[in-house]
C-alpha positions as CSV (number, residue, x, y, z in Angstrom):
1,M,18.9,-35.9,-6.4
2,S,21.3,-33.7,-4.4
3,T,19.2,-31.5,-2.0
4,A,22.3,-29.1,-1.6
5,P,22.3,-28.5,-5.1
6,V,18.7,-27.6,-5.8
7,R,19.1,-25.3,-2.7
8,R,21.3,-23.4,-4.0
9,L,19.9,-23.1,-7.0
10,G,16.3,-21.9,-5.7
11,E,18.7,-19.0,-4.0
12,L,20.0,-18.5,-7.1
13,V,16.5,-18.1,-9.3
14,D,15.3,-16.3,-5.9
15,E,18.0,-13.4,-6.0
16,L,16.8,-12.5,-9.8
17,A,13.6,-12.7,-9.2
18,D,13.5,-9.2,-9.4
19,E,15.4,-8.7,-12.7
20,L,13.1,-11.9,-14.3
21,V,9.5,-10.1,-13.7
22,A,11.0,-6.8,-15.1
23,F,12.9,-8.4,-18.1
24,R,9.6,-10.3,-18.7
25,R,7.2,-7.1,-18.4
26,D,9.5,-6.1,-21.1
27,V,8.8,-8.9,-23.2
28,H,5.2,-8.8,-22.8
29,A,5.1,-5.5,-24.1
30,H,6.8,-5.9,-27.3
31,P,5.3,-9.1,-28.4
32,E,6.6,-10.2,-31.9
33,L,5.0,-12.3,-34.0
34,A,6.5,-16.2,-35.7
35,R,9.1,-16.1,-37.4
36,A,9.8,-12.2,-36.0
37,E,10.6,-11.9,-33.2
38,V,14.3,-10.1,-33.5
39,R,13.8,-8.0,-30.6
40,T,13.3,-11.1,-28.3
41,T,15.9,-13.0,-29.4
42,T,18.5,-10.0,-29.4
43,L,17.4,-9.4,-25.5
44,V,17.9,-13.0,-24.5
45,A,21.3,-13.2,-26.1
46,D,22.5,-10.4,-24.8
47,R,21.4,-11.2,-21.2
48,L,23.1,-14.4,-21.6
49,R,26.4,-12.6,-23.3
50,A,26.3,-10.5,-20.2
51,E,26.3,-14.1,-17.9
52,G,29.7,-14.8,-19.8
53,L,27.4,-17.4,-21.9
54,V,27.8,-18.1,-25.6
55,P,24.5,-18.0,-27.6
56,R,24.4,-19.7,-30.7
57,M,21.8,-17.4,-33.0
58,L,19.9,-19.5,-35.6
59,T,19.3,-18.7,-38.9
60,G,16.2,-16.4,-38.9
61,T,15.2,-15.6,-35.3
62,G,15.8,-18.1,-31.8
63,L,18.7,-19.0,-30.6
64,T,20.4,-22.5,-28.3
65,C,23.4,-22.0,-25.5
66,D,24.8,-24.6,-23.5
67,V,25.5,-24.2,-19.9
68,G,28.1,-25.9,-17.7
69,T,30.4,-27.6,-20.7
70,T,33.9,-27.7,-20.5
71,G,35.0,-26.2,-23.8
72,E,34.1,-26.9,-27.5
73,G,35.3,-30.7,-26.9
74,D,32.9,-31.5,-24.2
75,T,31.3,-34.0,-26.3
76,R,28.6,-34.9,-22.5
77,P,25.3,-35.4,-23.3
78,R,23.1,-32.6,-22.5
79,V,19.8,-31.9,-20.9
80,G,17.2,-29.6,-23.1
81,L,14.9,-26.9,-21.7
82,R,12.8,-25.4,-24.4
83,A,11.1,-22.1,-24.4
84,D,9.0,-20.5,-27.4
85,L,9.4,-16.7,-28.2
86,D,6.3,-16.1,-30.0
87,A,3.4,-13.9,-29.7
88,L,-0.3,-14.3,-31.1
89,P,-2.0,-12.3,-33.4
90,V,-4.6,-11.4,-30.8
91,P,-5.7,-7.8,-29.0
92,E,-5.1,-7.3,-25.5
93,S,-7.5,-5.7,-23.1
94,T,-5.7,-6.4,-19.7
95,G,-5.2,-2.9,-18.6
96,L,-1.8,-4.0,-17.1
97,P,0.8,-1.2,-17.5
98,F,2.8,-3.2,-19.1
99,A,0.0,-4.0,-21.6
100,S,1.0,-4.8,-25.5
101,T,2.4,-1.7,-27.3
102,V,1.9,-3.4,-30.5
103,P,-1.7,-3.5,-31.5
104,G,-3.3,-6.7,-32.5
105,V,-0.8,-8.6,-31.2
106,S,0.2,-9.6,-27.9
107,H,1.0,-13.1,-25.5
108,A,-2.0,-14.3,-25.0
109,C,-0.8,-18.1,-24.5
110,G,2.1,-16.6,-22.0
111,H,5.1,-17.4,-24.4
112,D,6.7,-14.9,-22.3
113,V,6.1,-16.7,-19.4
114,H,8.1,-19.6,-20.9
115,T,11.1,-17.7,-22.0
116,V,11.9,-15.7,-19.0
117,A,11.2,-19.4,-17.3
118,V,13.8,-20.6,-19.0
119,L,16.5,-17.8,-19.1
120,G,16.1,-17.7,-15.4
121,A,16.6,-21.1,-15.0
122,G,19.7,-21.0,-17.7
123,I,21.2,-17.8,-15.7
124,A,20.8,-19.9,-12.8
125,L,22.8,-23.0,-14.0
126,A,25.4,-20.7,-15.0
127,R,26.1,-19.0,-11.9
128,L,26.0,-22.5,-9.8
129,H,28.7,-24.2,-12.9
130,R,31.1,-21.3,-11.7
131,E,30.5,-22.4,-7.8
132,A,30.7,-26.1,-8.5
133,P,31.0,-28.1,-11.9
134,L,27.2,-29.3,-12.9
135,P,26.5,-33.1,-13.5
136,H,26.0,-32.6,-16.7
137,P,25.6,-30.0,-19.7
138,V,22.5,-28.3,-20.2
139,R,21.0,-26.5,-23.5
140,L,18.9,-23.7,-23.4
141,V,16.2,-23.7,-26.3
142,F,14.6,-20.3,-27.3
143,Q,12.4,-21.3,-30.3
144,P,10.6,-19.8,-32.6
145,A,7.1,-19.7,-34.5
146,E,5.2,-22.3,-32.1
147,E,2.4,-20.8,-32.9
148,V,2.1,-21.6,-36.9
149,Q,2.1,-24.7,-38.6
150,P,4.5,-25.4,-39.9
151,G,5.8,-24.3,-36.7
152,G,9.6,-23.4,-35.7
153,A,10.6,-26.8,-33.9
154,L,11.1,-27.9,-37.8
155,D,13.3,-25.6,-38.2
156,L,15.2,-26.5,-35.4
157,L,15.4,-30.1,-35.9
158,Q,16.9,-29.5,-39.5
159,Q,19.8,-26.9,-37.6
160,G,20.8,-29.9,-35.1
161,V,19.1,-28.6,-31.9
162,T,18.5,-31.8,-30.5
163,E,22.4,-33.3,-31.5
164,R,23.8,-34.4,-27.7
165,L,20.5,-33.6,-26.1
166,A,19.7,-36.8,-23.5
167,R,16.5,-35.4,-22.3
168,I,14.3,-32.2,-22.8
169,F,11.6,-30.5,-20.8
170,T,9.5,-28.0,-21.2
171,V,6.5,-25.7,-19.3
172,H,3.2,-24.3,-20.7
173,C,1.2,-21.6,-18.9
174,E,-2.2,-23.4,-17.4
175,P,-4.4,-20.6,-16.3
176,K,-6.8,-23.3,-14.8
177,L,-4.3,-24.2,-12.3
178,D,-3.8,-22.1,-9.2
179,V,0.0,-20.4,-9.5
180,A,2.1,-23.4,-7.3
181,L,0.4,-26.0,-8.6
182,V,2.1,-27.9,-11.7
183,G,0.2,-30.3,-14.1
184,T,1.7,-33.3,-14.9
185,R,1.0,-36.8,-17.3
186,I,2.5,-40.1,-18.3
187,G,2.3,-40.8,-22.1
188,P,-0.4,-38.3,-24.6
189,I,-0.5,-34.8,-22.6
190,T,-1.6,-33.1,-25.9
191,S,-3.0,-33.4,-29.4
192,A,-2.3,-33.8,-33.0
193,S,-3.3,-30.6,-34.2
194,D,-4.4,-29.4,-38.2
195,S,-4.9,-27.0,-40.0
196,V,-8.0,-27.3,-42.6
197,T,-8.7,-24.7,-45.5
198,I,-11.1,-25.3,-47.8
199,R,-12.0,-22.6,-51.0
200,I,-15.2,-22.8,-52.9
201,A,-15.6,-21.7,-56.1
202,G,-18.8,-21.0,-58.0
203,A,-20.3,-18.9,-60.9
204,G,-22.3,-16.9,-58.5
205,G,-25.7,-15.0,-59.6
206,H,-28.9,-13.6,-58.3
207,T,-30.8,-15.1,-54.9
208,S,-33.9,-14.8,-56.7
209,R,-32.2,-17.5,-59.2
210,P,-30.3,-19.7,-57.0
211,H,-31.5,-23.2,-59.5
212,L,-29.2,-21.2,-62.5
213,T,-25.7,-21.3,-60.7
214,G,-23.5,-22.5,-58.2
215,D,-24.9,-21.9,-54.7
216,V,-20.7,-20.9,-52.5
217,V,-23.0,-20.2,-49.3
218,A,-25.4,-23.6,-49.3
219,A,-22.0,-25.6,-49.6
220,L,-20.2,-23.7,-47.2
221,A,-22.6,-24.2,-44.9
222,Q,-22.9,-27.7,-45.7
223,L,-19.3,-28.5,-45.3
224,A,-19.2,-26.5,-42.3
225,T,-21.8,-28.8,-40.8
226,Q,-21.2,-31.7,-42.5
227,L,-18.0,-32.8,-42.3
228,P,-17.5,-32.9,-38.6
229,V,-20.2,-35.8,-38.0
230,I,-18.9,-37.5,-41.5
231,L,-15.2,-37.9,-39.8
232,G,-16.8,-38.6,-36.7
233,R,-19.0,-41.7,-38.5
234,R,-15.8,-42.9,-40.4
235,L,-12.9,-42.7,-37.5
236,D,-12.7,-44.4,-34.1
237,P,-14.7,-42.0,-32.1
238,R,-12.3,-43.4,-28.5
239,S,-9.8,-41.2,-30.6
240,G,-11.4,-37.9,-29.8
241,I,-11.6,-36.8,-33.4
242,N,-12.4,-32.9,-33.8
243,L,-12.9,-30.6,-36.6
244,T,-13.8,-26.9,-35.1
245,W,-14.4,-23.9,-37.7
246,G,-12.5,-20.6,-36.8
247,T,-13.4,-18.5,-40.2
248,I,-16.3,-18.8,-42.6
249,R,-16.6,-16.1,-44.8
250,A,-18.5,-15.8,-48.1
251,G,-20.2,-12.7,-50.0
252,E,-21.3,-9.2,-48.8
253,A,-24.9,-8.4,-50.3
254,H,-27.8,-9.9,-49.1
255,N,-29.6,-10.6,-52.6
256,A,-26.4,-12.0,-54.4
257,I,-25.0,-15.2,-54.9
258,P,-21.3,-15.0,-54.3
259,T,-18.9,-16.7,-56.7
260,R,-15.7,-17.8,-53.7
261,G,-16.3,-18.9,-50.1
262,L,-13.6,-19.9,-47.3
263,L,-13.9,-22.2,-44.2
264,K,-10.7,-22.7,-41.7
265,G,-10.5,-24.6,-39.1
266,T,-8.1,-27.0,-36.9
267,L,-8.6,-30.7,-37.1
268,R,-7.7,-32.3,-34.0
269,S,-7.1,-35.7,-32.0
270,L,-5.9,-37.4,-29.4
271,D,-4.6,-40.5,-31.1
272,A,-1.8,-39.8,-34.1
273,R,-2.7,-42.9,-36.1
274,A,-6.8,-41.1,-36.0
275,A,-4.6,-38.1,-37.4
276,E,-2.9,-39.6,-40.1
277,L,-6.4,-41.9,-41.1
278,A,-7.9,-38.3,-41.2
279,G,-6.7,-36.4,-44.4
280,P,-8.6,-39.2,-46.5
281,V,-11.6,-39.6,-45.0
282,L,-12.1,-35.5,-45.1
283,A,-10.7,-35.5,-48.9
284,D,-13.3,-38.0,-50.2
285,A,-16.2,-36.3,-47.7
286,V,-15.7,-32.7,-49.0
287,E,-15.6,-34.3,-52.6
288,H,-19.2,-35.5,-52.1
289,V,-21.0,-33.0,-50.1
290,V,-20.2,-30.1,-52.5
291,S,-21.0,-32.3,-55.7
292,P,-24.7,-31.7,-55.7
293,F,-23.8,-27.8,-55.1
294,G,-22.7,-27.4,-58.8
295,V,-19.8,-25.9,-56.9
296,T,-15.5,-26.4,-56.9
297,A,-13.8,-27.1,-53.6
298,E,-10.2,-26.5,-53.2
299,L,-9.1,-28.5,-50.0
300,T,-5.9,-27.8,-48.3
301,H,-5.1,-29.6,-45.4
302,V,-1.9,-29.4,-43.8
303,R,-0.2,-31.3,-41.2
304,G,0.4,-29.6,-37.9
305,V,2.0,-31.5,-34.8
306,P,1.7,-34.8,-33.5
307,P,0.5,-35.2,-30.0
308,V,3.2,-34.6,-27.0
309,V,3.8,-37.6,-25.6
310,N,5.3,-37.4,-22.4
311,D,8.2,-40.0,-21.4
312,E,7.5,-42.3,-18.5
313,E,11.1,-41.5,-16.1
314,C,11.5,-37.9,-17.5
315,T,7.7,-37.2,-16.2
316,R,8.9,-39.0,-12.9
317,A,11.5,-36.6,-12.9
318,L,9.3,-33.8,-13.3
319,D,7.6,-34.9,-10.6
320,R,10.4,-35.0,-8.2
321,A,11.4,-31.4,-9.2
322,V,8.0,-29.9,-8.7
323,R,8.1,-31.5,-5.3
324,E,11.1,-30.0,-4.6
325,T,10.3,-26.3,-5.8
326,C,6.5,-25.8,-5.4
327,G,5.9,-28.4,-2.2
328,Q,4.8,-32.4,-1.9
329,R,1.8,-31.5,-3.0
330,A,2.2,-29.3,-6.0
331,A,2.5,-32.1,-8.6
332,V,-1.1,-32.8,-9.5
333,L,-2.5,-35.0,-12.8
334,T,-3.7,-33.6,-15.8
335,E,-5.9,-34.9,-18.2
336,Q,-4.6,-35.0,-22.4
337,S,-6.2,-31.5,-23.9
338,L,-6.9,-31.4,-27.8
339,G,-4.4,-28.4,-27.8
340,G,-1.2,-28.6,-29.7
341,E,2.3,-28.0,-29.2
342,D,5.4,-28.0,-31.5
343,F,7.4,-29.5,-28.6
344,A,5.8,-33.0,-29.5
345,W,8.6,-32.8,-32.8
346,Y,11.3,-32.7,-30.7
347,L,10.1,-35.8,-28.9
348,T,10.3,-38.2,-31.7
349,K,13.9,-37.1,-31.4
350,V,14.5,-37.5,-27.9
351,P,12.8,-38.3,-24.3
352,G,11.5,-35.5,-22.6
353,A,7.9,-33.9,-21.1
354,L,5.6,-30.8,-21.2
355,A,4.2,-29.6,-17.5
356,R,1.6,-27.6,-17.0
357,L,2.8,-24.2,-15.2
358,G,-0.3,-22.8,-12.5
359,T,-0.7,-19.2,-13.4
360,R,-4.0,-18.3,-12.0
361,T,-4.2,-16.3,-9.1
362,P,-6.0,-18.4,-6.4
363,G,-9.6,-17.4,-6.1
364,S,-9.2,-14.9,-9.1
365,R,-11.5,-15.9,-12.4
366,P,-10.7,-18.8,-14.7
367,G,-9.2,-18.0,-18.0
368,D,-8.4,-19.1,-21.4
369,L,-5.5,-18.8,-23.2
370,H,-5.2,-17.2,-26.7
371,Q,-8.0,-14.7,-25.0
372,A,-7.1,-11.2,-25.0
373,D,-7.5,-11.0,-21.0
374,F,-4.9,-13.6,-20.1
375,V,-2.7,-12.3,-17.2
376,A,-0.3,-14.9,-15.5
377,D,0.3,-14.4,-11.9
378,E,3.9,-13.7,-11.8
379,R,4.9,-15.9,-8.9
380,A,4.7,-18.3,-12.1
381,I,8.0,-16.7,-13.6
382,V,10.3,-17.6,-10.6
383,L,8.6,-21.0,-9.6
384,G,9.3,-22.4,-13.5
385,A,12.9,-21.1,-13.3
386,R,13.2,-23.0,-10.8
387,L,11.2,-26.2,-12.0
388,L,13.1,-26.1,-14.6
389,G,16.6,-25.5,-12.9
390,T,15.7,-28.6,-10.9
391,V,14.9,-30.9,-13.1
392,A,17.6,-30.0,-15.5
393,L,19.9,-31.1,-12.4
394,D,17.8,-34.5,-12.0
395,A,17.6,-35.4,-15.3
396,T,20.4,-37.4,-16.3
């Protein structure tokens, strides 16, 4: 990788630093849920147009924008940089002056940082291209609906976003890593993640006479405890199969057996093959666990995302970019997590890689994503923009 363009790119990003931080604070204060990212999409599109670029608005929300092309007839392969736009239905408790103004909604996963990192990289690349042509075009991808299943990545694939892409890269906030550190890994870096919903129905009745009715609560309790155990015995434990519940709900009165009950959770696996095998095992287990209780069970198992599998060459390109932008010791090996990321769908079409962008202020208390008190060190915004811009230049 030539050092002169990379050095100049870094200078251009640094010149944008104050603007990028202000832009991120605006997005952070006005979070929008999946497939409702209208304001955020408009803000990004308007800023790209102000830079002389021509964004392509996607169906619903989201957009793409090619940088460094020679015109409509430019068919050269592009390098993709992907960001996600949506927020979470999680209230914010950070107390920041730019905290969410939308009750019950916040950027607790750091998608505002991802969005502005890609935006900053795109603006800097556009300015660099005006000074000297880029070695190849770059496609900015601002995706809606990463936090739901099925996610927005599938929508974008149907709209041809990966056409002419040769490589694609993204970053994800990592509050366990100090800012200026970046975690990379060749091969699987996230896991398969599905949603599981079980609805139980029974006749209901008085708690003094449970033998005369189907006991919905008892059935729910058995499902909640037994299903994870059964999956762990029916599937290879090396696959890291994990079923964890987020919702269990039934009834209101202490002396009445309800007629309805609900379980909702996530089924995760480190291995894509195990995720495929889990569906039939889960369906069979639900039927057998509830059968003694005289109730009926309706299972809804929605296949979510496969694991993100980082391409070796793309990961090495990321490592080079990390060393260029953050220092020789900034790239650290990260473990495969049980988290899911729909960036995985892009990698079924083109090679690419995801990096974990450190967002913790050194010495601060380790936080976690999807929590109301998640705070990202704002230095990660500029570092993320420099990293993505640099890897876009390098990834031929």
